[in-house]
Each structure stands twice: as structure tokens, then as C-alpha cells.
N, C-alpha and C positions, 0 to 999 in steps of 0.2 A: 270763259267760265260763267260770266254773267248771263250770256245768252242761254247757255244750257240750263242755268238756274231758272230763267224766266220761262223756258219751255216746261220745265218741271212744275213750275207754279201753275201754268195754264192747264196742264194735265190733271193736277190735283184739284183745281177749283171747279173743273167741268162737272164732276158728279154732283155738286151741290147747287147747280143752277136752279133757279126758281126760289131761292131764299136770298133775301137781301142781307148782306153782311156789312153793317155799318162800321165805320172806323172806331166809334165808341165801344161797340160790342166786342170787337176783336182786339182792342188795345191791351186788356189784361192778359189775354192768351199770348199775344205776340211778345209781351214783356216776359212771360214765363219761358217761352221758347228761346228768346234772346239770351236769357240767363243760361239756358242749357247750351246754347251755341258758344257762349263765352267760356264755358268749362271745357270746350273742345269736343263735345259729344256730336256736333253737327259739322259737316264740311263748310268751309268758309265760302261765302257768296250765295249760299242757299237762303232764299228769303225766309224770314221767321214764320210767316203765315203758312207757307208750304210745309214747313216742319211741324207746325202746330196741328195740321190735319193728321199727323201720325202720333201726336202726343196725347197723354191722358191728363186732364186737368187735375190739379192738386186740390183736395178737399179737406183741409185741416179743420179739426174740431176742437173747441174749447170745452174741457171737462170741468165742471164746477163742483164746489163742496156740496155733497148730497144733503138732503133733508134727513135729519137723524131722529127727531121726535118733536112734538108740538112744544115741549118745554125747553128744548135745547136749541140755542141760536148760534153757538160757537163752540169751538174745541181747540185743542192744541195738536198741531201736526207733530206726532211723535217720531215717525220714521218714513223715509222714502225707501221703498223696496226696489225701485227702478230709478234710473237717471236719464237725463236727456241723451237721446241717441239710441236708447235701448228699444228693442222690439218687444211688444207684449201681445199675448193672445187674448181673445175675448174672455172676459170675466176673470182675468188674472189680476191678483192684488198688486196695486201700484203704491198705495200709501196707507198708513194707519193714523186715524185721528182719535185722540183721547178726549173723552168727555167726562163729566163728573159722575156718570153712571156706568157707561160701557165704553169699550174701544170699538170704533167703527172702521171697517175695512172699505177702502175706496178701490173699486175694480174698474178695469178698462171696459168701456161700453162695447168695443169691437176691437178686432185685431189691427195693429198698426204700430207706428214708430213714434215714440215720445220726442217731440221737438223742443219743448220748452217747459220749465217748471216755474211757477209763479209764487212759490213760498219756500221758505227754508224750514228745516226741522226746528221745533220748539216755538215756531211762530203761532200766533192765535189766528185762526181762520174762521170766517163767518159763513154761515149757510148761504149758498147761492153765489158766492164769490168764485172767481176764476182760480182753478187749482193747477191744471197743466194743459198743454196743447198736444193733441194727438193727430197724427197724419195717418188715416186709414190706409190699409194696404196689406199685401202679403209679406211674409217674412223675406228678408233679403236673401239672395241666392248664395249667401256665404261670404260675399265680398265685403259687406258692411261688418259682418261679425268677425271676419278675419282681419279686416283693416284695423280694428281697434287693438288687437293684441300686437300688431306689427310695430306701432310706435314704441311700445315698451321694449321690444326686441332690439330696435335700433338704439334705444337709449341704453339698453343693457350692454351693447358693444363698447361704447365709450367707457362704461363702468368696468368692462373686462380689460380695456386698454389701460385704465387707471392704475391697476397693479403694476404694469410695466413702467408706468411713469413714477410710481411710488418708489420702486427700488432705485430708479435713477435719482430721485430726490434724495433718497437715503445715501446713495453713493456720493452725491454732491455734498451732503451734510457731513460725510466722513472726512473728505479732504479739507473742506473749509474749516473743520474744527481746530482753529486756533483756540477754540473754547476749551482747550485742555485745562487752562487755569480756571475756566468757568466751572468745569467739572469738580475741581478741587474746592471751588467756592460753594458748590451745592451741598456737599456733605457737611460743610461747616455750619450753615444755618439750620440744617436738619435737626441736630440734637437740641438746639435751643428751644424750638417749639415743643419738643417732647418733654423737656424739663418743665416748660411752662404748663403743659397739660397735666403733668404729674402734680405740680403744685396746686393747680386748680382743683384736680380730683381730690387731693388731700384736704383742701380748704372747704370745698363744697360737699355736702352729703350726697351719696350716690342715689340716683333716682332710677328705679327699675321700671321697665315697660316703656311703651310708646305714648307720648303725650301730644300727638298731632290731633288736630280737629278738622272736621269736614262740615261744610254747609251745603245741604242739598234742598232744592226747592221742592215743596210738596206737590205731588201730582194732583190732578183735578179730582180724582176719586177720593184720595185721602182728605183733601180739603172739604169735599162734600160730606164725607162721613163725620168729620169733626163738626161741621156746621149742624148736621142733623142731630147728632148726639147732644150737643149743647142746647139745641132747640128743645129737645125732649126734656132735658133737665130743667130748663127755664119754664116750660109750659105745663107739663104733667105734674100732678101731686103724687109723686112716686112713693110707694111703700112696698117693702118686700117681706114675705112670709116664707118660712122654711118648714120642711118635714123630712122624715127619713123613710126610705122604702127598702124593705127586705127583698133583694133581687133573686132569692133562691128559686122561686117558681118560674120566673121569666128565663133565668139561666138554664133551668132544667128543660123548659119548653124549647129553647133555642138548640140545646145540645141534642135533643131527640130528633129535630127536623132539619137542622142546617145542611146536612149532607144531601138529603133528598131534595130540598129546595134548590141547592146549588146545581144538582144534576139535572133536574127537570126544568128549572127556570133560568139557570145561568146567573143567579144573583145571590149574594151572601145575605143570610138572615142575621140581622143585627138587633140592637135594642131600640133604635130610632123608630122602627115601624110599630113596636109595641107602645112606645110613649105617644106617638102620633095618633094611633087608633084610640088609646085611652083618653087622649086630650079631646078628640072629636066628640066622644060620648059625654065627657064632663062639660064641654062647651054647650052642648044642647040642653043640659040640665041647668047650667048657669049662663044664660044668654048674654048677660052684661059683660062677661069676660070675652065675648066674641063681638062686641059692639065697638063703635067708634064715635068720637065727638068731632063735629064739623061746624063751620060757621065763623063769622067775624068775631074779633075780640077774644080769641082763645077758644071759641066754639060755643054755640047756643042750641045745637041740635044733636040728638043721639040717633045713630043709625044702627039698627039691629039687623044682623045678617042671618038668614035661614040656611046658609051654607058655610062651610069651613074651607077657606083658602089658606093653607098652611105655609107660612114663610119659614124656610129652613136656613139658618145661618151657616154660611160656608166661608172658610178662610182661604183667601187667595194671596199671591205675592203682592198684589197692589192694595189689598184691603178686604174688609168683610163685605160680602154681598149676601142678599137674601132672596134666592129664587123661590117662586111660589108653586106649591102643589095644589092644583085646582080641585075643588070638590073632594077633599080628602075623606070626608065622612062616608063616601060611597066606596072606598077602597078597602081591600083586605091587606094583610101583612105583606104579602108578596108584591101587590100592586104599589104599595107605598115604598117598599125597598127599591123597586125598579125606578120609580119616579125620582126618588132621592139620589140614586146612583147616577141617573142621566143628568139631573140638574147639577150635581157635584162635578161631574166630568166637564160639562159645558162651562162651568164657572172657572175651573182650573185651566181649561184650554183657552179661556177668554172668548168664548163663543156665545155667551149669554146676550139675549136681546132685551130691549126695554120691556117688551111684552112678557118676558119670562120673569121679570121682577116687579111688574106693576100689580098693585092691589095687595092682597094679603090681609087676613082678618085676625091672625094669631101667629106668634113666632115661637119657635123652639130653638134654643141655642145650647149646643153640647160642648161645654168646656172640658168635659171629662176626657175627651180624646187627647188633650194636652196635659192631663194630670191634675186639673183643678179640683180641689176638695170642697171649697165653698166659693160662692160668688153671688153678686147681685146684678143681674142683667139689666140693661137699660131698655125702656119701652121704645118700640119702633112706631113712632107716631104715623097716622092717627089711631093706631091700635090701642086697645085698652089694657093689654097684659102681655107678658113674655115669660115663658117657662125656661128655667135654667137647669140643665142636667150636669152632673159632675161625675168624678171618677168613683169606682166601686172599691171599697175597702172592707176587709174582714174585721168585724168588731164583735166583742162579747155583748150579747143581749139576753134579756130574760124572756123565755118562752115557756108558758105553763109552769112557772115557778122554778125553772131550771136555767142555769146560765149556759148558753150555747154560742158557738161562733157562727155568724151569718154574714153574707156579703151585703153591705149596706151602701146605698147611694143617698146623698143629701140632695134634695131638689129645692129649688127656689122659685117663687112666683112673684115677680115684680108687677104691680098693678097700679092703674091710675085711680087714685082715691076719689077723683071727681065722678067716676062712673061706678066703681065697685066699693062697697063697704067691706070692712074687715070680715064680717060674717060670710059674705059671698066668696071672698078670696080664699079664706081658710076652708070653706066647704068644698070649693073646687079642688084644692090640693089634697084634701082628705079623700075625696072621691077618686082622684087619680091614683092615690096610694092603694085604695081598695081594689081597683081594677088590675093594677100591675101585680099585686101580691096574690091575686086569684084570677089568672088570665081567662079561665073558662067563663067568668062572669061577663066578659066582653061580648060573648055570643048571645047572652040573655038580655043585654041592654037594648 
């Protein structure tokens, strides 16, 4: 056998004549093949080096925590979508990392088998650290995939046999029961606790409902929202002014065109586009409402923007996010509705990127979709103001000396008094009211 193996070795080595194969160079390969031989994949007595000429070297790759943004250095590993031993295709999602702004998907750089995980769920992982080990290669020919379900099947067999053992155990328990007196003892103590319970129920007042408590750690996004809102309260000199808008004209405009817009553009015509368009016009006339304060010590520089990047507040299961509609001043109603619909869908699906939320010069928050009648929104720093929309209610109002019923929305503008004086803030809100109560005026602005 050894002679045949040596002949095999000489035949395999011959084609690589002209290359010096040192012991140091071949040692790792021989070790790998030796491991294969140990598993029984090679005939005994065949030299490891001869087998190595037929083997493919393993090229395992360490996948690291990806770079998420300049300001983000770590995150929480929320979920492993794959486990060690699973095969993944290229770009298939392997894990989800939660940051204080977005959820980041970690995808497989190439197809292969995951051999090792370096972190557990809920661990804090830093950018650039090892996350998992991947062995590139094609999908197993079904052997690996089928071999995993096999152990459960084998385990299920004893589980199936256990019922047969259970009756046996039951049968054994039946003859053994000299516990006949034990059975008599059991009913005897039973009434005693019932009597005690009745006494306790009579003594203590009945408490309706469940009084359990749960403690759940805040996710990173919720913690970041709390931090930002508190920072806004501590930094800005916030003040809120209110006004009422008669929504009759906007509602009539919407009713006339919503079916055509839906048919031609595939988007619903709502009220957000009208408020967004009117806001861009008012912001041009009151540039301080579209400005920001930056600099050390709470800010020492005012930045005026010649464009309007509109932040639209969107509620998601994890918290409030504000995707940005870029250059909203150049959009019409339909363009704004499309942009808002796309941003809202991405937010609810957890697909927003940091670029989608970066910047923003003015924010609109619509609490009316939840039925809010009044509210005082909080400024999204470093912005100077935020507009709050609310629900529409029919109310009696006086028009030309007559009391009539009109759909009224209360709007609120919270502004940073360091940047805007009361005159500017009120002028902005009055101008917004004029444009929305006469939508045709938007085309003349």
C-alpha cells in the first residue's frame, strides 16, 4: 500500500517540476489535507501532499462591522438572521445593527458558509471589529443542508418512543399505588386552602386588572430622540404662536383633483403638499425662519439658507424620524406628495439612510393624523422653527357677519426666540394662513 502511495506521489509531483516546494510552504496545506484524511475522505496511506494536489485551499474571510457614518462609532447587534453553519448568498443580509439614527444591515460580501460568529445579540459592536467568519464557496450539494435537519429527526425518534415509555411509567405507577391512602390525603388538604383563599378574599378588597410590571431597555434610537429633544429644550429659547386656518378652499381643491392625480401620478393628494408649498413661500419672505444658529457656546453664527430642505416628521415603531425633502421650493404639489410618500415608506420599512435624514432647514409635524387638536412641537436643532399641523374640526365662525360652519385647523409655530422675534414668527404664520385659504395665490408668489 505504501509503495502504491509513493508511486502516486511521484506521478502527481512530476507536473510541477521546476518549482521548489519547501517544507515551510507546504506545511499548512499538508495540515489541511491531513485533517481531510482524518475524516476518512482519503484512503489510508496516501501521502498528504499527494492529496493536496487535488484539494482546494480554504480561504476563510473575516467580515468586520461596517462603517456606518462619520459620527457613528458603535451600535447594538439587534439580530442575527443567519447562524454558524448556514450558507449565504452574496449581498444576503446576515445581521442587523441598531444605531441611534438608523438600522444598518450587514450583508455577506460574497457567497459562502458562515463558520463562526464573534458577537451575540444585544452586544455593543464597534466599527471595524470582527463580526463573523465566512468561508467563500458554492452552496453545498444538499448534503450540508440535509444533514442539519437529520439530527432533529433522530432526536424526534426518542421523543416518539417516549410516549411508549410514558404509558409504561403510568402502568408502573398504577400497581405501585399503595398511595391509595395518599389519594385520600390529597382531597383532605384541598378544601383547607380554598377556605383560606375565601377568607383572604373576604378580608382583602378585590383588585381588578393585571398589576404586573415590565422593564425594557430603551433602544438606541429612543435614547437619541430623548437626548435631542432635551437638548432642544435646554438650548433654544422656544416660544409658540398659534393661528386658525379655514380649510374649505384646500379641501375643495383636493376633492376636485385627487382622483385625476391618483390616476395619472399614482399618488394620493393630501394636505401635506399644500402646507409644504405654502411654507416654502413664507420661508422665502421670512428668511430667519429658515436659518440656523451654529458655533460654540450655544452658537455665535447665523446661517441663512437660500433653499428649503423640508424635514417631515414620520412616526415609526422605533420612534420619530425626520426624512428630508431636498429643495422643496422647486417642487409642485404632486412632486412633494411623491417625495413624502417615498420617505414615509422608507421610514416605516426601516430603509432610511443617514443621508435621507441629514440636514433639513425647517420641519413640519402633522399630529392631526392621530387626532391632535392642539400641540406645541419641539424645535429640531439647529433649525429655527417647526410647524405643527393638527386635526380638522368643524366649528362655527363668523364670515361676512354671518355665523357659518367651517372646517378649521389650528396650526402652531414653535420658534427659537434667539433668531426670530415675535413679529417675524406671527407674520410667517399669518402668511401661511393667507396662502392656504386662497390656494391660487401660491401660483402668484
